[in-house]
C-alpha positions as CSV (number, residue, x, y, z in Angstrom):
1,M,-7.6,-38.8,-29.1
2,S,-5.3,-35.8,-28.9
3,S,-6.8,-32.2,-28.4
4,V,-5.9,-29.3,-30.6
5,T,-6.3,-25.9,-29.6
6,S,-8.4,-24.2,-32.4
7,V,-6.9,-21.2,-34.1
8,P,-9.6,-18.9,-33.3
9,S,-9.5,-19.8,-29.6
10,F,-5.7,-19.4,-29.6
11,L,-6.0,-16.0,-31.4
12,A,-8.5,-15.0,-28.8
13,S,-6.4,-16.1,-25.9
14,L,-3.3,-14.3,-27.5
15,A,-5.5,-11.1,-27.8
16,A,-6.6,-11.4,-24.4
17,I,-2.8,-11.6,-23.2
18,L,-1.9,-8.7,-25.3
19,L,-4.8,-6.7,-24.0
20,F,-4.0,-7.4,-20.5
21,S,-0.2,-6.7,-21.0
22,T,-1.1,-3.3,-22.3
23,S,-4.3,-2.0,-20.9
24,A,-4.6,-3.6,-17.5
25,H,-1.9,-1.0,-16.2
26,G,-2.0,1.4,-18.9
27,V,1.6,0.5,-19.4
28,H,3.2,-2.8,-20.9
29,V,3.3,-5.4,-18.3
30,E,3.2,-9.2,-19.4
31,P,1.3,-11.7,-17.2
32,D,4.6,-13.8,-16.8
33,D,6.4,-11.0,-15.4
34,I,3.9,-10.7,-12.4
35,V,5.3,-12.7,-9.2
36,K,2.4,-11.7,-6.9
37,T,-0.8,-9.7,-7.0
38,I,-2.3,-7.8,-4.0
39,K,-5.9,-6.5,-3.9
40,S,-6.4,-3.6,-1.6
41,D,-9.6,-2.8,0.4
42,C,-9.7,0.5,-1.4
43,G,-10.1,-1.4,-4.8
44,D,-6.7,-0.8,-6.0
45,I,-5.0,-4.1,-7.5
46,I,-1.2,-4.1,-7.3
47,D,1.0,-6.5,-9.2
48,C,4.5,-7.2,-8.0
49,V,6.3,-7.1,-11.1
50,D,10.1,-8.6,-11.7
51,I,12.2,-5.5,-11.3
52,Y,14.0,-6.2,-14.6
53,K,10.6,-6.4,-16.3
54,Q,9.2,-3.2,-15.3
55,P,7.5,-1.0,-17.9
56,S,10.3,1.3,-18.4
57,L,12.7,-1.4,-19.3
58,K,10.3,-2.8,-22.1
59,N,12.6,-1.1,-24.6
60,G,14.7,-3.3,-27.0
61,L,17.1,-0.4,-27.6
62,L,18.3,-0.6,-23.8
63,G,19.6,-4.3,-24.1
64,D,20.7,-5.8,-20.9
65,Y,20.3,-2.6,-18.9
66,K,21.8,-2.8,-15.5
67,I,19.6,-1.1,-12.8
68,Q,21.2,1.1,-10.2
69,L,19.6,-0.5,-7.3
70,K,20.7,2.2,-4.7
71,P,21.7,5.9,-4.9
72,T,25.3,6.5,-3.8
73,R,24.1,9.3,-1.7
74,E,21.7,9.0,1.3
75,P,18.3,10.8,0.2
76,P,17.9,14.2,2.1
77,K,16.4,13.9,5.4
78,I,13.3,15.6,6.3
79,H,11.3,13.8,8.8
80,H,14.0,13.5,11.4
81,K,14.9,17.2,11.1
82,L,11.3,18.3,12.4
83,L,11.3,19.5,15.8
84,V,7.7,20.5,16.4
85,T,5.0,19.6,14.0
86,N,1.5,18.2,14.0
87,E,2.0,16.3,10.7
88,S,2.0,12.5,10.1
89,F,2.3,10.0,7.3
90,H,-0.1,7.0,6.8
91,Q,0.9,4.1,4.7
92,Q,-0.4,3.7,1.1
93,T,-3.6,1.6,1.7
94,W,-2.6,-1.4,-0.4
95,R,0.2,-2.2,2.3
96,K,-2.5,-3.2,4.6
97,S,-3.1,-6.2,2.3
98,G,0.4,-7.3,1.7
99,S,3.7,-6.3,0.4
100,C,5.8,-7.1,-2.6
101,P,8.9,-9.4,-2.3
102,E,12.4,-8.3,-3.0
103,G,13.3,-8.3,-6.4
104,T,9.8,-6.9,-7.5
105,V,8.2,-3.5,-8.1
106,P,4.7,-2.8,-7.3
107,V,2.6,-1.7,-10.4
108,R,-1.0,-0.5,-10.1
109,R,-3.2,-1.9,-12.7
110,Q,-5.3,0.6,-14.7
111,P,-8.4,1.4,-12.5
112,T,-12.0,0.4,-13.6
113,G,-12.9,4.1,-13.5
114,F,-10.4,4.9,-16.3
115,N,-11.8,6.6,-19.0
116,A,-9.6,6.4,-22.2
117,E,-11.5,9.0,-24.3
118,V,-11.2,11.6,-21.4
119,A,-7.7,10.5,-20.7
120,N,-6.4,11.2,-24.1
121,R,-8.2,14.5,-24.3
122,T,-7.1,15.9,-20.8
123,R,-3.6,14.2,-20.1
124,P,-1.7,16.6,-22.2
125,F,-2.7,19.2,-19.7
126,F,-0.9,17.4,-17.0
127,T,2.3,18.9,-18.5
128,Y,3.7,21.9,-16.9
129,G,3.6,24.1,-19.8
130,R,2.7,27.4,-18.4
131,P,-0.9,28.0,-18.0
132,A,-3.7,30.6,-18.2
133,T,-3.9,33.8,-19.7
134,T,-4.3,36.0,-16.7
135,I,-1.1,36.1,-14.6
136,T,-1.5,39.1,-12.4
137,D,-0.8,42.2,-14.6
138,K,1.1,40.3,-17.3
139,K,0.3,39.6,-20.8
140,F,0.9,35.9,-22.3
141,Q,0.5,34.5,-25.8
142,E,-2.2,31.7,-25.8
143,D,-1.5,28.4,-27.5
144,K,-4.4,26.1,-27.3
145,T,-2.5,23.2,-28.7
146,R,0.1,22.9,-25.8
147,P,-0.4,19.9,-23.8
148,F,-1.6,20.1,-20.3
149,F,-0.5,17.4,-17.9
150,S,2.8,18.4,-18.8
151,Y,4.6,20.5,-16.8
152,G,5.7,22.1,-20.0
153,F,5.3,25.0,-17.9
154,P,3.5,27.6,-19.6
155,A,6.8,28.0,-20.9
156,L,7.4,28.0,-17.4
157,V,7.2,31.3,-15.3
158,V,9.3,34.1,-15.3
159,T,8.4,37.6,-14.4
160,D,9.2,40.2,-17.2
161,Q,8.9,37.6,-20.0
162,K,6.3,36.3,-22.4
163,F,5.2,32.6,-22.6
164,Q,2.7,30.5,-24.4
165,V,0.1,29.5,-22.0
166,D,-3.5,27.8,-22.2
167,D,-6.5,29.1,-20.5
168,R,-7.6,25.7,-19.2
169,Q,-4.8,25.0,-16.6
170,E,-5.0,27.1,-13.5
171,V,-1.7,27.5,-11.3
172,A,-1.0,28.9,-8.1
173,A,2.6,28.5,-7.3
174,A,5.8,29.8,-6.0
175,Y,9.3,29.3,-7.3
176,G,13.1,29.9,-6.8
177,V,15.6,31.0,-9.3
178,N,18.6,31.2,-7.1
179,G,20.6,28.0,-8.3
180,P,22.0,26.2,-9.7
181,Y,20.4,23.4,-7.6
182,H,21.1,19.8,-7.2
183,G,17.4,19.2,-6.2
184,A,15.0,20.1,-3.8
185,R,12.8,18.5,-1.0
186,A,9.5,19.4,0.8
187,S,6.5,18.0,2.5
188,I,3.2,17.8,0.4
189,P,-0.1,17.8,2.1
190,N,-2.6,15.2,1.4
191,W,-6.1,16.9,1.1
192,K,-9.2,15.1,-0.5
193,V,-11.4,17.9,-2.1
194,N,-13.9,18.1,-4.8
195,V,-12.6,17.4,-8.4
196,D,-14.7,17.4,-11.6
197,P,-14.6,14.0,-13.2
198,N,-13.1,15.3,-16.3
199,E,-10.7,17.5,-14.4
200,F,-7.5,17.1,-12.2
201,S,-6.1,19.0,-9.1
202,M,-2.5,18.5,-8.1
203,S,0.0,19.5,-5.3
204,Y,3.8,19.4,-6.6
205,L,7.5,19.8,-6.5
206,L,9.0,20.5,-9.8
207,L,12.5,20.9,-11.0
208,A,13.6,22.5,-14.4
209,S,16.6,23.1,-16.5
210,P,17.2,24.7,-19.9
211,H,18.2,23.2,-23.1
212,E,20.3,26.4,-23.7
213,R,23.6,25.8,-21.8
214,K,25.5,29.1,-22.9
215,F,24.1,31.3,-20.3
216,T,25.4,32.9,-17.2
217,P,23.0,32.0,-14.2
218,I,22.2,35.2,-12.2
219,K,20.6,34.6,-9.0
220,G,16.8,35.8,-9.1
221,T,16.6,35.7,-12.9
222,D,14.8,33.1,-14.8
223,P,16.7,30.6,-17.1
224,P,16.3,31.2,-20.9
225,D,14.0,27.9,-21.1
226,T,12.7,25.2,-19.0
227,K,12.4,22.3,-21.4
228,N,13.8,19.5,-19.2
229,Q,11.5,19.1,-16.2
230,M,10.6,16.5,-13.4
231,A,8.0,16.7,-10.9
232,A,6.4,14.6,-8.2
233,G,3.5,15.0,-6.0
234,L,-0.1,14.2,-5.1
235,A,-3.0,14.4,-7.9
236,I,-6.8,13.7,-7.8
237,Y,-7.6,12.9,-11.5
238,P,-10.8,10.8,-11.5
239,S,-10.7,10.0,-15.2
240,V,-7.1,8.8,-15.3
241,L,-6.2,7.6,-11.7
242,G,-9.9,6.3,-11.2
243,D,-11.6,8.1,-8.1
244,N,-11.4,11.3,-6.0
245,N,-8.5,10.1,-4.0
246,P,-5.1,12.0,-4.0
247,R,-2.4,9.7,-5.5
248,L,1.2,9.5,-5.7
249,F,2.5,10.6,-9.2
250,I,5.7,11.5,-11.0
251,Y,6.2,13.2,-14.3
252,A,9.0,14.2,-16.6
253,T,9.6,15.8,-20.1
254,N,12.4,16.8,-22.2
255,D,11.0,19.3,-24.3
256,G,8.6,21.4,-22.2
257,G,5.7,19.1,-22.7
258,V,5.4,19.5,-26.5
259,K,5.6,15.8,-27.3
260,S,7.4,14.3,-24.4
261,N,5.1,13.6,-21.4
262,C,6.1,10.8,-19.1
263,L,3.7,10.0,-16.4
264,N,4.5,7.5,-13.7
265,L,6.1,4.3,-15.0
266,E,5.2,5.0,-18.8
267,C,8.8,6.0,-19.8
268,G,12.1,7.3,-18.4
269,F,11.7,6.2,-14.8
270,I,13.3,3.1,-13.3
271,Q,11.6,2.0,-9.9
272,T,13.9,0.3,-7.5
273,S,11.8,0.3,-4.5
274,N,9.2,-2.5,-3.5
275,E,7.4,-0.5,-0.8
276,I,5.7,2.2,-2.8
277,A,3.4,2.1,-5.7
278,L,2.9,5.0,-8.1
279,G,-0.7,5.9,-8.7
280,A,-1.9,4.2,-5.4
281,A,-4.0,5.7,-2.8
282,I,-2.7,7.1,0.7
283,G,-4.6,6.2,3.8
284,G,-6.2,9.0,5.8
285,G,-6.1,12.7,4.9
286,S,-5.6,16.1,6.4
287,T,-8.5,17.9,8.3
288,V,-8.8,21.7,8.4
289,G,-7.6,23.0,11.8
290,G,-6.5,19.5,12.9
291,E,-4.2,16.8,11.9
292,L,-2.1,17.5,8.6
293,L,-1.2,14.5,6.6
294,F,2.0,15.1,4.6
295,V,4.2,13.1,2.2
296,H,7.8,13.9,2.2
297,F,9.3,14.3,-1.3
298,A,12.9,14.8,-2.4
299,L,14.2,15.2,-6.0
300,Y,18.0,15.1,-6.1
301,R,21.1,14.2,-8.2
302,D,23.2,11.6,-7.2
303,T,26.8,11.7,-7.2
304,G,28.6,11.1,-10.6
305,P,26.7,11.4,-14.0
306,G,23.5,13.2,-14.1
307,V,21.1,10.6,-12.4
308,W,18.3,12.1,-10.6
309,W,16.6,10.1,-7.8
310,L,13.2,10.5,-6.2
311,S,12.8,9.5,-2.4
312,I,9.3,9.4,-0.6
313,N,9.2,9.6,3.0
314,E,13.1,9.2,2.8
315,V,12.8,5.9,1.0
316,P,14.6,6.1,-2.4
317,L,11.8,5.0,-4.9
318,G,13.8,5.2,-8.2
319,Y,15.5,7.3,-10.6
320,F,15.1,8.9,-14.1
321,K,17.4,7.5,-16.7
322,P,19.7,10.0,-18.0
323,E,18.8,8.8,-21.6
324,M,15.3,10.5,-21.0
325,F,17.0,13.8,-21.3
326,P,19.0,14.0,-24.6
327,V,20.0,17.6,-23.6
328,P,21.6,16.4,-20.2
329,F,19.8,17.5,-16.9
330,I,22.8,18.5,-15.1
331,E,21.5,21.1,-12.6
332,S,18.0,22.5,-11.9
333,F,17.7,26.5,-12.4
334,H,14.1,26.4,-11.4
335,N,12.5,24.9,-8.5
336,E,8.8,25.2,-8.3
337,M,6.1,24.3,-5.7
338,G,2.4,24.6,-5.2
339,G,-0.9,23.6,-7.1
340,R,-2.3,23.2,-10.6
341,V,-5.9,22.3,-11.7
342,L,-7.3,21.5,-15.2
343,N,-10.5,23.3,-15.6
344,T,-12.6,22.3,-18.7
345,R,-15.4,25.0,-18.4
346,P,-18.4,22.8,-19.4
347,G,-21.0,25.0,-20.7
348,G,-18.4,27.9,-20.5
349,K,-18.4,28.1,-16.8
350,H,-15.6,27.3,-14.4
351,T,-16.3,24.3,-12.2
352,L,-16.1,23.8,-8.5
353,T,-12.8,21.9,-8.8
354,A,-10.7,22.8,-5.8
355,M,-7.0,23.4,-5.3
356,G,-5.3,22.2,-2.3
357,S,-7.5,22.1,0.8
358,G,-10.0,24.3,-1.0
359,M,-9.2,27.3,1.0
360,F,-7.3,30.4,0.3
361,P,-3.8,30.8,1.8
362,S,-5.2,33.7,3.9
363,A,-6.9,30.9,6.1
364,G,-3.4,30.1,7.5
365,L,-1.2,27.2,7.3
366,N,-3.3,24.9,9.5
367,N,-6.4,25.2,7.1
368,A,-4.9,26.0,3.6
369,A,-2.9,23.5,2.0
370,S,0.9,24.1,2.3
371,I,4.1,23.0,0.7
372,A,6.1,22.6,4.2
373,F,9.8,22.7,5.0
374,Y,10.9,23.4,1.5
375,M,14.6,23.4,1.0
376,A,16.7,23.5,-2.1
377,I,19.7,20.9,-2.4
378,N,23.2,22.1,-3.0
379,N,25.8,20.4,-5.0
380,N,27.2,18.5,-1.8
381,G,23.7,17.0,-1.2
382,G,23.1,19.3,1.7
383,D,20.3,21.9,2.5
384,Q,20.4,25.1,0.5
385,V,18.4,28.1,2.0
386,D,16.2,29.2,-0.8
387,D,13.3,31.5,-0.4
388,P,10.7,31.2,-3.4
389,V,9.7,34.6,-3.6
390,N,8.5,34.4,-7.2
391,T,5.0,33.5,-7.7
392,I,2.4,32.4,-10.6
393,V,-1.3,33.0,-10.1
394,T,-3.6,32.6,-13.0
395,K,-7.0,32.9,-11.4
396,P,-6.7,34.9,-8.2
397,K,-10.5,34.9,-7.6
398,C,-10.3,31.1,-7.6
399,Y,-6.9,30.0,-6.3
400,D,-3.9,31.8,-4.7
401,V,-0.5,31.3,-3.3
402,K,1.5,32.9,-0.3
403,D,5.0,32.5,0.8
404,F,4.9,32.5,4.8
405,G,8.7,32.4,4.9
406,P,10.8,30.3,7.1
407,D,8.9,27.6,9.3
408,K,8.7,28.9,12.9
409,N,9.7,25.5,14.3
410,N,11.3,23.4,11.7
411,P,14.0,24.1,8.8
412,G,12.7,25.1,5.5
413,Y,10.0,27.4,4.0
414,D,6.3,27.0,4.0
415,I,4.2,28.1,1.1
416,A,0.5,28.1,1.2
417,F,-1.7,27.7,-1.8
418,G,-5.1,26.7,-3.0
419,G,-8.7,27.9,-3.2
420,P,-12.3,26.7,-3.9
421,G,-12.8,27.2,-7.7
422,G,-16.4,28.1,-8.5
423,Y,-18.5,29.8,-11.1
424,F,-17.2,33.4,-10.1
425,C,-13.5,32.8,-11.0
426,D,-14.0,34.1,-14.6
427,Q,-15.7,37.3,-13.5
């Protein structure tokens, strides 16, 4: 007697497969594309996915897309240039439990703590659209519809200009406008701090370029717009990333965060490394007055066409497809670094969500969070001295930023930022 799969059970199986392929990771991954699965001690589940089946390539319009497996230019070196430092780097936690084979990329499954309703409501704030309404003695137009996790920079910062902003995103950051640049590199600190479950706190490095190309760059002057953006850093984002651990993230937008918001492997980024998983946790953490744990980031343009690579701890992670930017992202004219938080003000009160280490820059570089050893990258791929003297501070009673100038022992500039949050912020 032959067995026949009933239609209802077949549909149930198909539905389960489709549900797994789209919601298990938050991006589109088919079960058959997974070569290996690794379960981490911290609870992360990492699937090693065929490099040609990764989420960003699940687009029929790309056809037989040929991946650029390596940059033609070596990633900017940071660690070997450090002469004196008390900083170190720990592996991502999942690497203690295994590794992904060559020809695959690690994709973290959507965590059990993921809250779709909160994510849909808050993720737009992850844009770098320029934030809040109280940037020291400056007036800004408020636009409550602008996304938040976009780095739609509140139209992105520029002293003497007006920008649309939203009063729920708080920023303490510094930026340089002495380009054009071909990238930036810096060390971003890993601090575990209190973050409200429905909010986020991030430390980041961001590059931005305008859609308006008919302008003459003037050193020290902001570009006419910053609609093309790419960013990388560490974020604590419980409702989306699953817990209160700092986790690696990348972000890109081609319209200032209005409609285009690509987080991690959702769109636009092609991963080539099998060593690092976006959204995964990092072991250890910095301690006030003690060991400082940094992650080395570099965003840089490769030689030839406008292909921008990201390296983490000098390992090329992958690149942003040029097609991600209909208006080509040729050079950066705005390099920004610091911290951002989303504050939802439940009951009309500012929460205790901290930025950086939770301490103000006045506490010094061994206590406050700092973007360390920042250098711009020139068109030859070399270091470009660039003091980011411009600042954005939206809630100085809560969070602040300070340019400490050149590092005393190592090449690059140190920018301290952060603060404790709290109910007094809006007073």
